[in-house]
C-alpha positions in Angstrom: 112.9 69.8 142.0 115.7 72.1 142.4 119.0 70.4 142.3 121.0 72.0 145.2 124.0 69.9 144.4 124.8 71.5 141.3 126.9 74.7 141.6 126.9 77.6 139.2 130.1 77.9 137.0 131.8 81.4 137.3 131.3 81.8 133.7 127.6 81.3 133.9 127.2 83.9 136.7 129.3 86.5 134.7 127.2 85.9 131.5 123.9 86.4 133.5 125.1 89.6 134.9 126.1 90.8 131.5 122.8 89.9 130.1 121.1 91.7 132.9 123.2 94.8 132.2 122.4 94.6 128.4 118.7 94.2 129.1 118.7 97.2 131.5 120.5 99.6 128.9 117.9 98.5 125.9 115.0 99.0 128.1 116.5 102.3 129.6 116.8 103.5 126.0 113.4 102.7 125.1 111.9 104.2 128.1 113.8 107.4 127.9 112.6 107.7 124.2 109.0 107.1 125.3 109.4 109.9 128.0 110.6 112.2 125.0 113.8 112.7 126.8 116.7 113.1 124.1 119.8 111.1 124.9 122.5 109.1 122.8 121.3 105.8 124.4 118.0 106.1 122.9 119.3 107.2 119.6 121.6 104.2 119.5 118.8 101.7 120.5 116.3 102.7 118.0 118.8 103.3 115.0 120.3 99.9 115.3 117.8 97.7 116.8 114.2 99.0 116.9 113.9 101.0 113.7 114.8 97.9 111.8 112.3 95.8 113.4 109.5 98.5 112.9 110.6 98.8 109.2 110.5 95.0 108.8 106.8 94.9 109.6 106.4 97.1 106.6 108.6 95.2 104.2 111.4 97.9 104.3 113.9 97.0 106.7 117.3 95.3 107.0 120.0 94.1 109.1 123.0 96.2 110.0 126.5 95.1 111.2 125.8 96.2 114.9 122.5 94.4 115.4 124.0 91.3 113.5 126.8 91.1 115.9 124.8 91.9 118.9 122.1 89.2 118.1 125.0 86.7 117.7 126.7 87.6 120.9 123.5 87.9 122.9 122.3 84.4 121.4 125.6 82.6 122.7 125.4 84.3 126.2 121.7 83.3 126.4 122.6 79.8 125.6 125.2 79.8 128.5 123.0 81.3 131.0 120.0 79.2 130.1 122.2 76.0 130.4 123.0 76.8 134.0 119.2 77.4 134.8 118.1 74.3 133.3 120.9 72.3 135.0 120.0 74.0 138.4 116.2 73.1 137.9 117.0 69.5 137.2 115.7 69.5 133.6 116.5 66.7 131.3 119.6 67.6 129.4 119.3 64.7 126.7 118.6 65.0 123.1 115.0 64.4 123.7 114.7 67.9 125.0 116.0 69.2 121.7 113.4 67.2 119.9 110.4 68.5 122.1 111.7 72.0 121.2 111.9 71.3 117.3 108.3 72.1 116.6 108.7 75.6 117.8 111.2 76.2 115.1 108.7 75.5 112.7 106.3 77.6 114.7 108.5 80.7 114.4 109.0 80.3 110.8 105.3 79.8 110.1 104.6 82.9 112.0 107.0 84.9 109.9 105.6 83.8 106.7 102.0 84.5 107.9 103.4 88.0 108.7 104.9 88.2 105.2 101.5 87.4 103.7 100.3 90.4 105.8 97.6 88.3 107.5 98.2 89.4 110.9 96.6 92.6 112.2 98.7 95.7 112.9 99.2 95.0 116.7 100.7 91.5 116.2 102.5 92.1 113.0 105.5 93.6 114.8 105.7 90.6 116.9 106.3 88.1 114.2 109.4 89.8 112.7 113.1 89.2 113.9 114.0 89.4 116.5 110.5 90.0 118.1 109.3 86.6 116.9 111.9 84.8 118.7 111.2 86.5 122.0 107.5 85.6 121.3 108.5 81.9 120.6 110.6 81.9 124.0 107.7 83.1 125.7 105.4 80.1 124.6 108.3 77.8 125.3 108.5 79.1 128.8 104.9 78.9 129.5 104.6 75.5 128.3 107.7 74.4 130.0 106.7 75.9 133.3 103.3 74.0 133.1 105.0 70.8 132.5 107.6 71.6 135.2 104.9 72.1 137.8 103.3 68.9 136.8 106.3 66.8 137.1 107.0 68.3 140.5 103.2 68.1 141.7 102.7 64.6 143.0 99.7 65.5 145.2 97.2 66.1 142.6 94.8 63.0 142.1 94.3 63.7 138.3 96.9 61.5 136.2 99.9 63.5 134.8 99.0 62.6 131.4 95.6 64.2 131.5 97.1 67.4 133.2 99.4 67.5 130.3 96.9 67.2 127.7 94.6 69.7 129.3 97.2 72.4 129.7 98.6 71.7 126.4 95.2 72.2 124.8 94.7 75.4 126.8 97.8 76.8 125.5 97.0 75.9 121.9 93.5 77.2 122.2 94.9 80.4 123.4 97.1 80.7 120.4 94.1 79.8 118.2 92.0 82.5 119.9 94.7 85.3 119.9 95.9 84.7 116.3 92.5 83.9 114.9 91.2 87.2 116.1 94.1 89.1 114.7 94.0 87.3 111.3 90.2 87.6 110.9 90.4 91.3 111.4 93.4 92.0 109.3 93.1 94.4 106.3 94.4 91.7 104.0 91.8 89.1 105.0 89.0 91.7 105.0 89.9 93.3 101.6 90.7 90.1 99.7 87.8 88.3 101.4 89.9 85.3 102.3 87.9 82.3 103.4 89.3 81.1 107.0 87.5 77.8 106.9 91.0 76.1 106.4 92.3 78.1 109.3 89.4 76.9 111.5 90.0 73.3 110.4 93.6 73.2 111.2 93.1 75.3 114.3 90.8 72.6 115.7 93.1 69.9 114.6 95.9 71.8 116.5 94.0 72.0 119.7 93.4 68.1 119.5 97.1 67.6 119.1 97.7 65.7 122.4 95.1 63.3 121.6 96.2 62.2 118.1 99.9 62.6 119.0 99.6 60.6 122.3 101.8 57.8 121.0 104.6 60.0 120.1 104.2 61.7 123.3 105.1 58.6 125.3 108.8 59.2 124.3 108.9 62.4 126.3 108.6 63.2 130.0 105.8 65.4 131.1 107.6 68.7 130.7 109.0 67.7 127.2 105.5 66.4 126.3 103.8 69.7 127.2 106.3 71.7 125.1 106.2 69.3 122.3 102.3 69.3 122.1 102.1 73.1 122.4 104.7 73.7 119.6 103.0 71.2 117.1 99.5 72.5 117.9 100.6 76.1 117.6 102.3 75.2 114.3 99.1 73.8 112.8 97.2 77.1 114.0 99.6 79.2 112.0 99.8 76.8 109.1 95.9 77.1 108.9 96.4 80.8 108.2 98.8 80.0 105.3 96.4 77.3 104.0 93.5 79.9 103.8 95.9 82.2 101.9 96.7 79.5 99.6 93.2 78.7 98.9 92.7 82.4 97.7 96.0 82.9 96.1 96.0 82.5 92.2 97.5 79.3 91.2 100.4 81.1 89.1 101.4 82.8 92.3 102.1 79.6 94.3 105.5 77.6 93.9 105.6 74.3 95.4 108.9 72.7 93.8 111.1 74.7 96.1 109.5 73.0 99.0 110.3 69.7 97.6 113.9 70.5 97.1 114.5 72.7 100.1 113.0 70.5 102.5 113.4 67.1 100.8 117.3 67.2 100.3 118.1 67.9 104.0 115.5 65.3 104.9 117.7 62.8 102.9 121.0 64.0 104.6 119.3 63.6 108.0 118.2 60.0 107.1 121.5 59.0 105.8 123.4 60.5 108.9 121.0 58.6 111.2 121.4 55.2 109.3 125.0 55.6 109.4 125.3 56.2 113.0 122.3 54.2 114.4 124.1 51.1 115.1 127.1 52.8 116.9 124.9 55.1 118.9 122.9 52.1 120.0 125.9 50.1 121.0 127.2 53.0 123.1 123.6 53.4 124.7 123.6 49.7 125.8 126.5 50.8 128.0 124.8 53.9 129.3 127.1 56.1 127.1 126.4 59.0 125.1 129.5 60.0 123.1 130.8 63.4 124.1 129.3 63.5 127.5 131.6 62.5 130.2 130.9 60.5 133.4 129.7 62.6 136.4 132.7 64.2 138.1 135.1 63.6 135.3 136.8 66.5 133.7 138.0 66.4 129.9 141.7 66.6 131.0 141.1 63.5 133.2 139.3 61.7 130.4 141.9 62.4 127.8 144.5 61.0 130.2 142.6 58.0 131.2 143.1 54.6 129.7 140.3 52.1 129.8 138.3 49.6 127.7 135.4 52.0 127.9 137.3 54.8 126.6 138.6 52.7 123.7 135.0 51.7 122.9 133.9 55.3 123.0 136.8 56.5 120.9 136.1 53.8 118.3 132.4 54.6 117.8 132.1 58.3 118.7 132.3 59.6 115.1 129.6 57.3 113.8 127.4 57.7 116.9 127.4 61.3 116.5 125.8 61.2 113.3 122.7 59.8 114.8 122.6 62.4 117.5 119.9 65.0 117.0 122.2 67.6 118.5 124.5 67.0 115.7 122.5 66.1 112.7 119.6 68.7 113.1 122.2 71.8 113.0 123.7 70.2 110.0 120.3 69.7 108.3 119.4 73.3 109.5 122.4 74.9 107.9 122.0 73.0 104.6 118.2 73.9 104.5 119.0 77.6 104.8 121.6 77.4 102.2 119.3 75.7 99.7 116.4 78.3 100.3 118.7 81.2 99.9 120.3 79.8 96.7 116.8 79.1 95.1 115.4 82.3 96.4 118.0 84.5 95.0 119.0 82.7 91.8 115.7 81.5 90.8 113.2 84.0 92.2 115.2 87.2 92.3 115.0 87.6 96.1 117.7 89.5 97.9 119.6 88.6 101.1 119.3 91.1 104.0 121.7 89.8 106.6 124.9 91.5 106.2 127.5 88.8 106.3 125.4 86.4 104.0 124.8 89.2 101.5 128.5 89.9 101.5 129.5 86.4 100.7 126.9 86.1 97.9 128.1 89.4 96.3 131.7 88.2 96.4 130.9 85.2 94.3 128.0 86.7 92.2 125.9 83.6 92.9 123.9 82.3 95.9 125.1 78.7 95.0 128.4 79.2 96.6 126.4 80.2 99.7 124.7 76.7 99.8 127.9 75.1 99.6 129.3 77.3 102.3 126.3 76.6 104.5 126.9 72.8 103.9 130.4 73.3 104.9 129.5 74.9 108.0 127.3 71.9 108.7 130.3 69.8 108.4 132.3 71.9 110.8 129.4 71.6 113.3 129.5 67.9 113.0 133.1 67.8 113.3 132.8 69.7 116.5 130.3 67.4 118.1 132.4 64.4 117.0 135.3 65.6 118.9 134.0 67.7 121.8 133.8 66.3 125.3 131.3 68.1 127.7 131.5 67.4 131.5 128.3 65.9 132.8 127.2 69.0 134.3 127.6 70.8 130.9 125.2 68.5 128.9 122.6 71.5 128.9 125.2 73.7 127.3 125.9 70.8 124.8 122.2 70.8 124.1 121.7 74.5 123.7 124.6 75.0 121.4 123.2 72.5 119.0 119.7 74.3 119.4 121.2 77.7 118.6 123.1 76.3 115.5 119.9 74.5 114.4 117.7 77.7 115.0 119.8 80.2 113.1 119.9 78.0 110.1 116.5 76.1 110.1 114.4 79.1 111.1 115.2 81.4 108.3 115.4 78.5 105.8 111.9 77.4 106.5 110.7 81.1 106.4 112.5 81.5 103.0 110.8 78.6 101.5 107.5 79.5 102.9 107.7 82.8 101.3 108.7 81.1 97.8 105.7 78.8 98.3 103.3 81.6 98.8 105.0 83.9 96.3 105.2 86.8 98.8 
C-alpha cells in the first residue's frame, strides 16, 4: 500500500530529475545514431559507452575513465532515487530485503560467465556484459518484486498467498529457462562443439522447482521478498546448468577448481567470524526493538547525538559488535574481499589482466595484484567502520540498505565472475 505519510526528500527529487536527464540524453544519442544523423552527442555516447559494451561481447573491450566515473555516479544516484521509491511504496527496509536480493548477485555473475564461455546466441550475448547485464538483472528483480508487491496488496484473491508466490516464481523461472535455453541450445559454441545440455535441463528443472524445495527458507521472508528470492535462486540454477554442461564437455586440464575454494571459502570464513562475533550483541539489541544505526521514528541524528538515555547507552555499548552480524555490513565486506582475492589469483597465477581503469592503475603501481587484495580488504574495513558509526533516520533505512547493496554488488559480482572464468579456463 502506498505510504502517503512519507514525504520525498529534496535531494531524492533532485536525483530523480538528474537521472531522467541523463537517460534522456543517452537515448537521444542512441536514437540520432540509428537515424543516421551525425551529431557530437551520438559520437560521445558510442565512443565511451556503447562501443565498449559491443566490444566486450567479442572479448575485445575495456573500461575507460569516462564510463567508469559515470557508472559510479549513476549507481550512487540510482541508490538514492530507489530508496525514496521503496520507502514511498512501503516496502520492507530491513536487512531481510538485502538477503532476498543476494541470489541475483550470483545470477548476474553466472550469466556473465556463461557469456564468457560463448554459450549464448548472438542476440542475448550483448545483454550479459557490463553494464547491460546489470540492467537485465534489475529487470528480473523489478518483475519479481512487482509480482510479490501485487500479492501483498491483493487480499481479495481466494487462493492462499504462498501458493500465488510459488506459482508466479515458477512462471518467472520457467521463462528464464525457456529464453536462455533457446539461446544456449542454438549458439555456435554448443552446436560446433556438440555440448550435451542434459545437465542444463536437470538444473533448469531443479530451478523451476525452487519454491518447493526452498519453502522452509522462504518462511523467513514476506511475500514480496519470497518472490524475489525464489526467482533469483531458480534463475541462478538455470544459468549454472549452462556452466555445468560446459564443464562436462571441457577437457579436465582446462578446469581449475582450487581458485573457487580459496576465493569463496576465505570470504565465507570472514563472514562466519563476523556473524559469530556480533550475533549476541545484535540479538540483545533486537530484543529491545533496536537496530544499531537506525534511529527511532521522527528522531534526527542531531537529536540522537544530543540525547542522554539508558537506551542510547545500550546502543553505543553494543553497536560495533552488533554491526558485524548485520548483512548490510558483513556482505559488502565479504564482497570486497572476494573481489580482491579473485583479481589477485587471476592476475598473479593465471596471467589474466585487469580491465577496470582504477584497479589496473593500482596493480601496475605495485607490480602485483596481491596489494590489490589487501587494498580491497582495507576497503571492506572502511565499509564496516562506516556502518558501525553511521546513524540513519528511520525514513532513511532504505538508503542504508541500498548503500550496502551497491557496495556488495560492485565487489561480489565481478569477483564471482572472475572466479567462474578461472574455474572454466575461459
